[in-house]
Biopython code that builds the backbone (N, CA, C, O; Angstrom):
import numpy as np
from Bio.PDB.StructureBuilder import StructureBuilder

atoms = [
    (1, "UNK", "N", (1.091, -1.046, -0.074)),
    (1, "UNK", "CA", (0.245, -0.040, -0.102)),
    (1, "UNK", "C", (0.728, 1.020, -0.031)),
    (1, "UNK", "O", (1.619, 1.065, 0.817)),
    (2, "UNK", "N", (0.482, 2.247, -0.730)),
    (2, "UNK", "CA", (1.277, 3.392, -0.519)),
    (2, "UNK", "C", (0.863, 4.147, 0.849)),
    (2, "UNK", "O", (-0.225, 3.990, 1.402)),
    (3, "UNK", "N", (1.925, 5.011, 1.321)),
    (3, "UNK", "CA", (1.915, 5.708, 2.176)),
    (3, "UNK", "C", (0.597, 6.515, 3.000)),
    (3, "UNK", "O", (0.330, 6.284, 4.179)),
    (4, "UNK", "N", (0.002, 7.288, 2.319)),
    (4, "UNK", "CA", (-1.142, 7.847, 2.773)),
    (4, "UNK", "C", (-2.215, 6.688, 2.996)),
    (4, "UNK", "O", (-2.822, 6.745, 4.065)),
    (5, "UNK", "N", (-2.482, 5.798, 2.255)),
    (5, "UNK", "CA", (-3.354, 4.768, 2.390)),
    (5, "UNK", "C", (-3.192, 3.926, 3.530)),
    (5, "UNK", "O", (-4.062, 3.801, 4.392)),
    (6, "UNK", "N", (-2.032, 3.316, 3.545)),
    (6, "UNK", "CA", (-1.685, 2.533, 4.712)),
    (6, "UNK", "C", (-1.553, 3.269, 6.045)),
    (6, "UNK", "O", (-1.592, 2.573, 7.059)),
    (7, "UNK", "N", (-1.380, 4.778, 6.187)),
    (7, "UNK", "CA", (-1.680, 5.223, 7.361)),
    (7, "UNK", "C", (-2.912, 5.364, 7.817)),
    (7, "UNK", "O", (-3.179, 5.101, 8.990)),
    (8, "UNK", "N", (-3.950, 5.859, 6.829)),
    (8, "UNK", "CA", (-5.382, 5.650, 7.086)),
    (8, "UNK", "C", (-5.521, 4.586, 7.905)),
    (8, "UNK", "O", (-5.626, 4.654, 9.130)),
    (9, "UNK", "N", (-5.525, 3.228, 6.999)),
    (9, "UNK", "CA", (-5.680, 1.750, 7.320)),
    (9, "UNK", "C", (-5.590, 1.772, 8.581)),
    (9, "UNK", "O", (-6.605, 1.639, 9.265)),
    (10, "UNK", "N", (-4.086, 1.982, 9.264)),
    (10, "UNK", "CA", (-3.639, 1.634, 9.998)),
    (10, "UNK", "C", (-4.301, 2.721, 11.611)),
    (10, "UNK", "O", (-3.973, 2.361, 12.742)),
    (11, "UNK", "N", (-4.884, 3.536, 11.469)),
    (11, "UNK", "CA", (-5.619, 3.978, 12.134)),
    (11, "UNK", "C", (-7.108, 3.747, 12.663)),
    (11, "UNK", "O", (-7.635, 4.260, 13.650)),
    (12, "UNK", "N", (-7.805, 2.574, 11.479)),
    (12, "UNK", "CA", (-9.028, 2.153, 11.634)),
    (12, "UNK", "C", (-9.294, 0.787, 12.158)),
    (12, "UNK", "O", (-8.428, -0.070, 11.982)),
    (13, "UNK", "N", (-10.313, 0.512, 12.735)),
    (13, "UNK", "CA", (-10.751, -0.626, 13.170)),
    (13, "UNK", "C", (-11.908, -1.123, 12.334)),
    (13, "UNK", "O", (-12.710, -0.553, 11.594)),
    (14, "UNK", "N", (-11.710, -2.460, 12.727)),
    (14, "UNK", "CA", (-12.508, -3.433, 11.929)),
    (14, "UNK", "C", (-14.025, -3.208, 11.508)),
    (14, "UNK", "O", (-14.781, -3.251, 12.478)),
    (15, "UNK", "N", (-14.739, -2.942, 10.097)),
    (15, "UNK", "CA", (-15.890, -2.463, 9.542)),
    (15, "UNK", "C", (-15.870, -0.981, 9.677)),
    (15, "UNK", "O", (-16.994, -0.524, 9.467)),
    (16, "UNK", "N", (-15.075, -0.168, 9.925)),
    (16, "UNK", "CA", (-14.862, 1.272, 9.616)),
    (16, "UNK", "C", (-14.732, 1.576, 8.529)),
    (16, "UNK", "O", (-14.133, 0.806, 7.778)),
    (17, "UNK", "N", (-15.198, 2.696, 8.089)),
    (17, "UNK", "CA", (-15.093, 3.692, 6.991)),
    (17, "UNK", "C", (-14.458, 4.812, 7.047)),
    (17, "UNK", "O", (-14.833, 5.607, 7.909)),
    (18, "UNK", "N", (-13.357, 5.182, 6.180)),
    (18, "UNK", "CA", (-12.703, 6.632, 6.471)),
    (18, "UNK", "C", (-13.905, 7.552, 6.608)),
    (18, "UNK", "O", (-15.013, 7.390, 6.097)),
    (19, "UNK", "N", (-13.549, 8.414, 7.283)),
    (19, "UNK", "CA", (-14.503, 9.702, 7.411)),
    (19, "UNK", "C", (-14.200, 10.447, 6.352)),
    (19, "UNK", "O", (-15.128, 10.841, 5.646)),
    (20, "UNK", "N", (-13.110, 10.724, 6.090)),
    (20, "UNK", "CA", (-12.575, 11.768, 4.979)),
    (20, "UNK", "C", (-11.957, 10.719, 3.925)),
    (20, "UNK", "O", (-11.505, 9.632, 4.285)),
    (21, "UNK", "N", (-11.982, 11.144, 2.616)),
    (21, "UNK", "CA", (-11.603, 10.850, 1.389)),
    (21, "UNK", "C", (-10.014, 10.534, 1.652)),
    (21, "UNK", "O", (-9.336, 11.250, 2.389)),
    (22, "UNK", "N", (-9.605, 9.629, 1.114)),
    (22, "UNK", "CA", (-7.596, 9.717, 1.398)),
    (22, "UNK", "C", (-6.918, 9.765, -0.273)),
    (22, "UNK", "O", (-7.211, 9.078, -1.251)),
    (23, "UNK", "N", (-5.932, 10.848, -0.114)),
    (23, "UNK", "CA", (-5.729, 11.320, -1.449)),
    (23, "UNK", "C", (-4.219, 10.371, -1.602)),
    (23, "UNK", "O", (-3.430, 10.290, -0.660)),
    (24, "UNK", "N", (-4.026, 9.809, -2.705)),
    (24, "UNK", "CA", (-2.685, 9.396, -3.004)),
    (24, "UNK", "C", (-2.304, 10.073, -4.535)),
    (24, "UNK", "O", (-2.684, 11.044, -5.189)),
    (25, "UNK", "N", (-1.279, 8.911, -4.707)),
    (25, "UNK", "CA", (-1.001, 9.448, -5.951)),
    (25, "UNK", "C", (-1.855, 8.789, -7.279)),
    (25, "UNK", "O", (-1.717, 9.074, -8.468)),
    (26, "UNK", "N", (-2.650, 7.950, -6.739)),
    (26, "UNK", "CA", (-3.578, 7.217, -7.691)),
    (26, "UNK", "C", (-4.896, 8.155, -7.896)),
    (26, "UNK", "O", (-5.530, 8.154, -8.951)),
    (27, "UNK", "N", (-5.229, 8.936, -6.793)),
    (27, "UNK", "CA", (-6.612, 9.734, -6.553)),
    (27, "UNK", "C", (-7.008, 9.463, -5.040)),
    (27, "UNK", "O", (-6.328, 9.032, -4.109)),
    (28, "UNK", "N", (-8.438, 9.889, -5.111)),
    (28, "UNK", "CA", (-8.621, 10.020, -3.915)),
    (28, "UNK", "C", (-9.579, 8.440, -3.707)),
    (28, "UNK", "O", (-10.081, 7.746, -4.590)),
    (29, "UNK", "N", (-9.581, 8.213, -2.040)),
    (29, "UNK", "CA", (-10.228, 6.719, -1.816)),
    (29, "UNK", "C", (-11.058, 7.108, -0.314)),
    (29, "UNK", "O", (-10.848, 7.832, 0.660)),
    (30, "UNK", "N", (-12.096, 6.176, -0.775)),
    (30, "UNK", "CA", (-12.945, 5.925, 0.461)),
    (30, "UNK", "C", (-12.890, 4.432, 1.001)),
    (30, "UNK", "O", (-13.493, 3.497, 0.475)),
    (31, "UNK", "N", (-12.125, 4.345, 2.066)),
    (31, "UNK", "CA", (-11.256, 2.722, 2.364)),
    (31, "UNK", "C", (-12.637, 1.947, 3.393)),
    (31, "UNK", "O", (-12.779, 2.381, 4.536)),
    (32, "UNK", "N", (-13.068, 1.432, 3.162)),
    (32, "UNK", "CA", (-13.848, 0.525, 4.147)),
    (32, "UNK", "C", (-12.878, -0.834, 4.764)),
    (32, "UNK", "O", (-12.461, -1.652, 3.943)),
    (33, "UNK", "N", (-12.559, -1.005, 6.235)),
    (33, "UNK", "CA", (-11.616, -2.024, 6.536)),
    (33, "UNK", "C", (-12.795, -3.227, 6.861)),
    (33, "UNK", "O", (-13.575, -3.184, 7.812)),
    (34, "UNK", "N", (-12.734, -4.178, 5.954)),
    (34, "UNK", "CA", (-13.556, -5.200, 6.589)),
    (34, "UNK", "C", (-13.192, -6.318, 7.308)),
    (34, "UNK", "O", (-13.993, -7.095, 7.828)),
    (35, "UNK", "N", (-11.448, -6.446, 7.359)),
    (35, "UNK", "CA", (-11.014, -7.422, 7.901)),
    (35, "UNK", "C", (-9.626, -7.104, 8.146)),
    (35, "UNK", "O", (-9.039, -6.326, 7.393)),
    (36, "UNK", "N", (-8.876, -7.800, 9.434)),
    (36, "UNK", "CA", (-7.316, -7.537, 9.227)),
    (36, "UNK", "C", (-6.770, -8.835, 9.921)),
    (36, "UNK", "O", (-7.262, -9.588, 10.761)),
    (37, "UNK", "N", (-5.390, -8.814, 9.159)),
    (37, "UNK", "CA", (-4.913, -10.478, 9.753)),
    (37, "UNK", "C", (-3.337, -10.117, 9.806)),
    (37, "UNK", "O", (-2.816, -9.155, 9.240)),
    (38, "UNK", "N", (-2.591, -11.227, 10.718)),
    (38, "UNK", "CA", (-1.497, -11.099, 10.904)),
    (38, "UNK", "C", (-0.734, -11.233, 9.860)),
    (38, "UNK", "O", (-1.364, -11.780, 8.955)),
    (39, "UNK", "N", (0.706, -10.896, 9.478)),
    (39, "UNK", "CA", (1.225, -11.544, 8.253)),
    (39, "UNK", "C", (2.861, -11.434, 8.680)),
    (39, "UNK", "O", (3.351, -10.440, 9.216)),
    (40, "UNK", "N", (3.609, -12.680, 8.324)),
    (40, "UNK", "CA", (4.930, -12.544, 8.639)),
    (40, "UNK", "C", (5.547, -11.835, 7.493)),
    (40, "UNK", "O", (5.131, -11.697, 6.343)),
    (41, "UNK", "N", (6.670, -11.400, 8.083)),
    (41, "UNK", "CA", (7.923, -10.669, 7.372)),
    (41, "UNK", "C", (8.249, -11.512, 6.367)),
    (41, "UNK", "O", (8.043, -12.695, 6.640)),
    (42, "UNK", "N", (8.804, -11.235, 5.019)),
    (42, "UNK", "CA", (9.271, -12.106, 4.408)),
    (42, "UNK", "C", (10.854, -12.166, 4.703)),
    (42, "UNK", "O", (11.625, -11.293, 5.104)),
    (43, "UNK", "N", (11.052, -13.484, 4.365)),
    (43, "UNK", "CA", (12.581, -13.879, 4.644)),
    (43, "UNK", "C", (13.541, -13.372, 4.116)),
    (43, "UNK", "O", (13.413, -13.193, 2.904)),
    (44, "UNK", "N", (14.707, -12.987, 4.676)),
    (44, "UNK", "CA", (15.826, -12.206, 3.973)),
    (44, "UNK", "C", (16.158, -12.764, 2.851)),
    (44, "UNK", "O", (16.427, -12.002, 1.922)),
    (45, "UNK", "N", (16.237, -14.374, 2.604)),
    (45, "UNK", "CA", (16.415, -14.842, 1.588)),
    (45, "UNK", "C", (15.400, -14.725, -0.117)),
    (45, "UNK", "O", (15.596, -14.809, -1.329)),
    (46, "UNK", "N", (14.408, -14.510, 0.758)),
    (46, "UNK", "CA", (13.145, -14.119, -0.473)),
    (46, "UNK", "C", (13.113, -12.746, -0.933)),
    (46, "UNK", "O", (12.435, -12.473, -1.923)),
    (47, "UNK", "N", (13.756, -11.870, -0.336)),
    (47, "UNK", "CA", (14.017, -10.552, -0.766)),
    (47, "UNK", "C", (15.623, -9.984, -1.248)),
    (47, "UNK", "O", (15.981, -9.025, -1.932)),
    (48, "UNK", "N", (16.108, -10.693, -0.782)),
    (48, "UNK", "CA", (17.754, -10.383, -1.040)),
    (48, "UNK", "C", (17.991, -9.799, -2.371)),
    (48, "UNK", "O", (18.548, -8.702, -2.372)),
    (49, "UNK", "N", (17.688, -10.296, -3.456)),
    (49, "UNK", "CA", (17.971, -9.897, -4.816)),
    (49, "UNK", "C", (17.138, -8.812, -4.934)),
    (49, "UNK", "O", (17.621, -8.085, -5.802)),
    (50, "UNK", "N", (16.295, -8.421, -4.567)),
    (50, "UNK", "CA", (15.508, -7.180, -4.873)),
    (50, "UNK", "C", (16.210, -6.063, -4.098)),
    (50, "UNK", "O", (16.200, -4.920, -4.553)),
    (51, "UNK", "N", (17.005, -6.442, -2.588)),
    (51, "UNK", "CA", (17.277, -5.311, -2.041)),
    (51, "UNK", "C", (18.739, -5.317, -2.602)),
    (51, "UNK", "O", (19.333, -4.241, -2.539)),
    (52, "UNK", "N", (19.407, -6.408, -3.153)),
    (52, "UNK", "CA", (20.361, -5.665, -3.945)),
    (52, "UNK", "C", (20.598, -4.794, -4.941)),
    (52, "UNK", "O", (21.507, -3.969, -5.023)),
    (53, "UNK", "N", (19.290, -5.141, -6.070)),
    (53, "UNK", "CA", (18.791, -4.378, -7.021)),
    (53, "UNK", "C", (18.593, -2.624, -6.342)),
    (53, "UNK", "O", (18.886, -1.481, -6.691)),
    (54, "UNK", "N", (18.075, -3.150, -5.464)),
    (54, "UNK", "CA", (17.466, -1.240, -4.808)),
    (54, "UNK", "C", (18.927, -0.735, -4.457)),
    (54, "UNK", "O", (19.292, 0.373, -4.852)),
    (55, "UNK", "N", (19.597, -1.393, -3.860)),
    (55, "UNK", "CA", (21.346, -0.704, -3.365)),
    (55, "UNK", "C", (22.019, -0.524, -4.439)),
    (55, "UNK", "O", (22.787, 0.437, -4.390)),
    (56, "UNK", "N", (22.000, -1.112, -5.396)),
    (56, "UNK", "CA", (22.705, -0.935, -6.803)),
    (56, "UNK", "C", (22.216, 0.349, -7.089)),
    (56, "UNK", "O", (22.892, 1.339, -6.812)),
    (57, "UNK", "N", (20.840, 0.456, -7.745)),
    (57, "UNK", "CA", (20.186, 1.331, -8.175)),
    (57, "UNK", "C", (20.606, 2.987, -7.323)),
    (57, "UNK", "O", (20.902, 4.099, -7.761)),
    (58, "UNK", "N", (20.450, 2.450, -6.025)),
    (58, "UNK", "CA", (20.878, 3.715, -5.150)),
    (58, "UNK", "C", (22.285, 4.639, -5.697)),
    (58, "UNK", "O", (22.418, 5.806, -6.068)),
    (59, "UNK", "N", (23.109, 3.632, -5.560)),
    (59, "UNK", "CA", (24.369, 4.003, -6.022)),
    (59, "UNK", "C", (24.459, 4.738, -7.366)),
    (59, "UNK", "O", (24.839, 5.902, -7.488)),
    (60, "UNK", "N", (24.118, 4.037, -8.230)),
    (60, "UNK", "CA", (23.864, 4.350, -9.726)),
    (60, "UNK", "C", (23.367, 5.863, -9.563)),
    (60, "UNK", "O", (24.026, 6.847, -9.902)),
    (61, "UNK", "N", (22.105, 5.882, -8.992)),
    (61, "UNK", "CA", (21.257, 7.439, -9.030)),
    (61, "UNK", "C", (22.247, 8.111, -8.268)),
    (61, "UNK", "O", (22.240, 9.284, -8.642)),
    (62, "UNK", "N", (23.129, 7.932, -7.346)),
    (62, "UNK", "CA", (23.891, 9.130, -6.569)),
    (62, "UNK", "C", (25.189, 9.504, -7.440)),
    (62, "UNK", "O", (25.753, 10.596, -7.381)),
    (63, "UNK", "N", (25.596, 8.371, -8.301)),
    (63, "UNK", "CA", (26.821, 8.609, -8.870)),
    (63, "UNK", "C", (26.371, 9.553, -10.239)),
    (63, "UNK", "O", (27.087, 10.379, -10.804)),
    (64, "UNK", "N", (25.209, 9.238, -10.531)),
    (64, "UNK", "CA", (24.811, 10.124, -11.677)),
    (64, "UNK", "C", (24.476, 11.545, -11.174)),
    (64, "UNK", "O", (24.783, 12.574, -11.776)),
    (65, "UNK", "N", (23.835, 11.486, -10.041)),
    (65, "UNK", "CA", (23.810, 12.818, -9.477)),
    (65, "UNK", "C", (24.999, 13.843, -9.343)),
    (65, "UNK", "O", (25.010, 15.031, -9.666)),
    (66, "UNK", "N", (26.090, 13.004, -8.732)),
    (66, "UNK", "CA", (27.441, 13.720, -8.736)),
    (66, "UNK", "C", (28.317, 14.206, -9.908)),
    (66, "UNK", "O", (29.110, 15.143, -10.005)),
    (67, "UNK", "N", (27.893, 13.223, -10.789)),
    (67, "UNK", "CA", (28.216, 13.471, -12.305)),
    (67, "UNK", "C", (27.472, 14.850, -12.931)),
    (67, "UNK", "O", (28.138, 15.629, -13.613)),
    (68, "UNK", "N", (26.026, 15.101, -12.649)),
    (68, "UNK", "CA", (25.377, 16.164, -12.889)),
    (68, "UNK", "C", (25.810, 17.398, -12.292)),
    (68, "UNK", "O", (25.724, 18.410, -12.987)),
    (69, "UNK", "N", (26.272, 17.488, -11.095)),
    (69, "UNK", "CA", (26.494, 18.346, -10.229)),
    (69, "UNK", "C", (28.042, 18.815, -10.979)),
    (69, "UNK", "O", (28.158, 20.040, -10.990)),
    (70, "UNK", "N", (28.898, 18.280, -11.424)),
    (70, "UNK", "CA", (29.915, 18.633, -11.585)),
    (70, "UNK", "C", (30.369, 18.674, -13.268)),
    (70, "UNK", "O", (31.479, 18.817, -13.779)),
    (71, "UNK", "N", (29.095, 18.497, -13.842)),
    (71, "UNK", "CA", (29.236, 18.710, -14.939)),
    (71, "UNK", "C", (29.230, 20.322, -15.584)),
    (71, "UNK", "O", (28.533, 21.102, -14.936)),
    (72, "UNK", "N", (29.854, 20.829, -16.654)),
    (72, "UNK", "CA", (29.958, 22.126, -17.242)),
    (72, "UNK", "C", (29.202, 21.913, -18.588)),
    (72, "UNK", "O", (29.701, 21.113, -19.379)),
    (73, "UNK", "N", (28.138, 22.499, -18.899)),
    (73, "UNK", "CA", (27.578, 22.386, -20.340)),
    (73, "UNK", "C", (27.537, 23.753, -21.186)),
    (73, "UNK", "O", (27.076, 24.807, -20.747)),
    (74, "UNK", "N", (27.893, 23.638, -22.009)),
    (74, "UNK", "CA", (27.905, 24.905, -22.631)),
    (74, "UNK", "C", (27.217, 24.497, -23.941)),
    (74, "UNK", "O", (27.746, 23.635, -24.643)),
    (75, "UNK", "N", (26.035, 25.090, -24.310)),
    (75, "UNK", "CA", (24.986, 25.114, -25.278)),
    (75, "UNK", "C", (25.302, 26.286, -26.284)),
    (75, "UNK", "O", (25.100, 27.423, -25.857)),
    (76, "UNK", "N", (25.681, 26.169, -27.316)),
    (76, "UNK", "CA", (26.092, 26.853, -28.749)),
    (76, "UNK", "C", (24.932, 26.842, -29.754)),
    (76, "UNK", "O", (24.527, 25.694, -29.933)),
    (77, "UNK", "N", (24.407, 27.586, -30.323)),
    (77, "UNK", "CA", (23.399, 28.190, -31.050)),
    (77, "UNK", "C", (24.098, 27.784, -32.736)),
    (77, "UNK", "O", (25.174, 28.295, -33.044)),
    (78, "UNK", "N", (23.570, 27.101, -33.457)),
    (78, "UNK", "CA", (24.014, 26.796, -34.872)),
    (78, "UNK", "C", (23.659, 28.132, -35.636)),
    (78, "UNK", "O", (22.621, 28.779, -35.501)),
    (79, "UNK", "N", (24.644, 28.396, -36.403)),
    (79, "UNK", "CA", (24.765, 29.738, -37.174)),
    (79, "UNK", "C", (23.183, 29.666, -38.329)),
    (79, "UNK", "O", (22.716, 28.604, -38.742)),
    (80, "UNK", "N", (22.755, 30.701, -38.569)),
    (80, "UNK", "CA", (21.435, 30.584, -39.641)),
    (80, "UNK", "C", (22.115, 30.419, -40.930)),
    (80, "UNK", "O", (23.289, 30.779, -41.009)),
    (81, "UNK", "N", (21.528, 29.925, -41.937)),
    (81, "UNK", "CA", (21.975, 29.734, -42.877)),
    (81, "UNK", "C", (21.331, 30.757, -43.894)),
    (81, "UNK", "O", (21.676, 30.754, -45.075)),
]
sb = StructureBuilder()
sb.init_structure("model")
sb.init_model(0)
sb.init_chain("A")
sb.init_seg("    ")
for serial, (resi, resn, name, xyz) in enumerate(atoms, 1):
    if name == "N":
        sb.init_residue(resn, " ", resi, " ")
    sb.init_atom(name, np.array(xyz, "f"), 0.0, 1.0, " ", f" {name:<3s}", serial, name[0])
structure = sb.get_structure()
């Protein structure tokens, strides 16, 4: 769940409906919490590959950000014919 949605649901009790619509990046939502259940967090082995990709993407984005900060871009207009 996206953060605003999850935060709204966390405050709700079973069979409750949100008093105000909840805005997320996907639009506005009126939420009814029908039931809850306990879920076990995933094992490290089951998410290890995703975590590695996430960490790698963060390093690449940081590297690209550093390159952009240090870049000197000089745009020259072509002469009209």
